[in-house]
N, C-alpha and C positions, 0 to 999 in steps of 0.2 A: 602793799606789800606786793601783791602780784605783779604791779607796773613796775616795780624795781626802779625806782627813782635815780638811783646812783648810778644807772646805766644810761640815762637819757642823755648826758653830754655827747655820747656817741653820734646821736640823732641830729642834735642841734649844731655841733662844730661843723661838719662838711657843708652844711647850707650856709653859714657864715662865710667860710672860706670861698665856695664859688660864687656867692652872691657880691662878695668884696671883689674878686676879679672881675665880675661883669662892671662894677661899678668904677673900677679903674679904667674901664675901658669907655666908660661915658655912659653906660646904659644900667637903669634902675626902675624895675616895676616893683613898687611896694606891694600891691595885690599878689603879684607872682611870689614875691619873697614870702609872704605870711601864707601863701596857699603851700609853698614847697615846705617851709619850717612845720605847720600843723601836720602835713601828710608825713612826713619824716618820722615825727613824734608819734604819731597814730601807729605806723608800721612798726616802729620799735616798740611800744607797748603791747600790740597786737602778738609781735613775735614773744615777748616775754610770756603773755597769757598761754598763747599756744605751747611755749616750752614747759610752762609750770603743768597745763593739763596732761601733755604727753609723756612727761618724765615721770609722773605720779603713775600713769598706766602702765609704763615699763618697768616700773620698780626702783627708777634710779635716785628717787629723792626719799631716802630713809631716814629714820629717826636720829641715827648716828652721824649725818653729815655735818660738817662744821659750818655751813652757810647758815643764813636765815631761814627760819622755817617758810616752807612754799603751802601757799592756801590750799591747794588741791590734796596734796600728801597729807598735810596735816589736820585735814577734815575740818578747816574753817570756812570754806566755802565748797557747797555740792558741785560736783565736776560739770553738771550740765550747765551751771550757773556761770563757771569758768569758761565753756566752751561757747556759750551764747555771748559773753563778755568779749571774746576773741572775735567771732563773726562782726558784732557791732564796731568794734574798733576798727578794723578791717575796712567796713563800709564806711566809716568816718573818712579813713585814709582816701577810698576811691571818691568820695564827694570833693574833698580838696584836690585831687588831681583833675576834675572835668575843668577847671578854670586853666589848668596847666596845659591841658590838652588843646583847649580851644586857641591857647597864646602860642603855644610851642609845636603844634602838631600831633600826630598820632604816634611819633617816637616816644613821648611820654608816657603814653598808653603801655607801650611795651615794658618801658623801665619800670613804672609803678607795678605792673601784673608780676614782672619778675622778682621784683623785692619782695612783695606779699607771699608768693609762693616759696620763695627762699628762706623767709621767715617761718613759714608753716612747716615746710621738709627738713628745717634744722634738726627737730626732734621728733617730727611727725611721720605718717607715711610708712610704705613697707620697709624703706632702706633709708632711714633718716642720716643724712650727712654729717651730723654732729656725732654720732655715734661711730663713724669711719674716720675720725681724725682731721676732718676737713673744717670743721668751725672757722678756723683762723684764717683760712683762704678765702672763704666766702664773706668773713667780716671784712676783711680788707677789700674785697672788690665792692661789695655793696655799701660799707659805710665808709669807703674811701673814694675808690675810682667813680663807681656810678652816683655816689651822692654828691660829690664834688663837682664832676663834669655835669651831671643832671642840672643842678642848682644855677650852675654858670649858661646852660642850655636855655632854661626857661628864661632867661633875660636877654641873651644874644643867641641866635639860633645858628651858632658856630662852635666848634671846639679847637681852639689853640693848644699849643703843645704846653702851654704854662700852666692850663687845667689839669693836665695830667701828672704834671710833676709836682702840682701842689696837693695832689691827692694822695701822693705816697705817704708823707708823714702823718695826714690825717688817718690814712688806713692803718697804718703801723701802730699809732696808739689805739685805735679801736680794738685791733687785733690782741694788743698787751692787755686789754681789760678782759678779754676773754681768756688769756692765758692765767691771769691771776686766780680768776674762777675756777679754772680747770686744775691748777696746781692745787688749790684748797681741797678741791673734791675729788683728789686723784685716787685716793684709797676706795671710797664708797663709789666712784665710778667704775673701778675695775672689778669691784665685787658685782655691780649690777650688769655688766657685760658692755658696758660705755666705753669704748675705744676711743676716747680723745687723744687728742696729739700729746697731752701730758701723760697719759697712760702708756702710749707707744714709745715715747721718747725716754720716760723716767723724771723723777724728780730734778736731777740736778742740771741734765740738759735743757729741761723746760725752763729753769730758772734762767739759765743763761740765754736761752732765746728769748726771753722776757726783756732782758739787758739790752738784747743785740736789736730787738724792735724798736726801743726808745734811742738806740743809737743811730740806728739808720734813719730815725724821723729827723733827728738834728742834721744828718750829713745831707739828707736831702734837699735843705734849706739853700745849700750851695748854689747848685745849677739855677734855682728860682731867683737868687739874688743876682746872678750873671745876668738873668735875662729881664729884671725888673730893676730894682735899687738895693742896696744894703739894709734899707728899713725892712725887709722882710725877715731879716735876721734877729727881729725882737724877740721871737720865741725862745732865743739862748737864754733869755732871763729865768727862764723856767727850769733850766739845767739842775740847780740844787734841789728842786723836788724832785726830779728825774732820778737823781743819784740815791736821795734818801728812800725812795720807794723801791730802787733796785735792791737796795740793801736790804730792805724788810723782806722782800720775795726770796732773797737768796740766803737769809739766814733763819727765818721763823717758819714754823709749821702749825702754830696753833691758829683756831679759827677767827678769835678776836683782831689780831694783827694782820692776818690776810685779808679779812673783811674790811679792815681800816686800809690797806695796799689796794682792794678793789675800787672803794670809793675814792681814794686819793689819786688813781690812775685816771679815773672819770674826771676829777678836778684837773688833773694835769692836762688832759686832752682839750678841757674847755678853756682853759688858761692859755694854752699853747696857741690855739686855734684863734682866740680872740686878739691876741698879740701879732699872730699872722696877719689876720685880716685887717688890722690896724696899718701894719706895715706894708700891706697891698695898696690899700687907699692912699698911704703917704707917698708912693713910688710914682 
């Protein structure tokens, strides 16, 4: 429950895309791929644990929230155990990063350290950026730009423009996952003083923002196709799922529907990025 498995596609997807770009260029280190994938998963789980702990301490996870029960606020796990699990998980991410630093240099140390700090400060620290409406921006940067380009860099110590373009749709859909979460929790977040982007923008504009993020993800495929081949347009096969999810987010306010949309957006990202990776490799 604390790991929030439905959010893990946000960690897997960018590693697949970045590695596929490297493979298309003729380079593939399977150990680096596994290390990057495990490192990304551990950072995501560690961030979720840190969020569970910090939100409980700040009173954001109340009994009337529409989302799943959080283990700290719900009294299912003692706060100290959640905190220890957070340290252990981030520690495992560091272990994965050791190999990446060896093969790709100390720039990976900076990337890994920044990712862990961003995960902790999302809802932790004296001025958590998740409480200031910056969560979606940081998700776009770290689960899009940083994760895709970093996964490419560990394979080939270079950063072509295609890696940055490919990171845009990945980051947009990752940010959309958080948007659904924040639309669902809008009222309880407002009462807790958590000024998420949804709280600041209001429900209707946030719903439109969700649809806009998905639209940008598909539009961003065009320059990538021009730089590679039309195979990278394969993610267009997921448009019906995206339309269905946007309709749910636009029209529903109940917890079960939005929880389903949250899981569905994670599935959309994984399907989108698997197809994008396959298209890149076929280019």
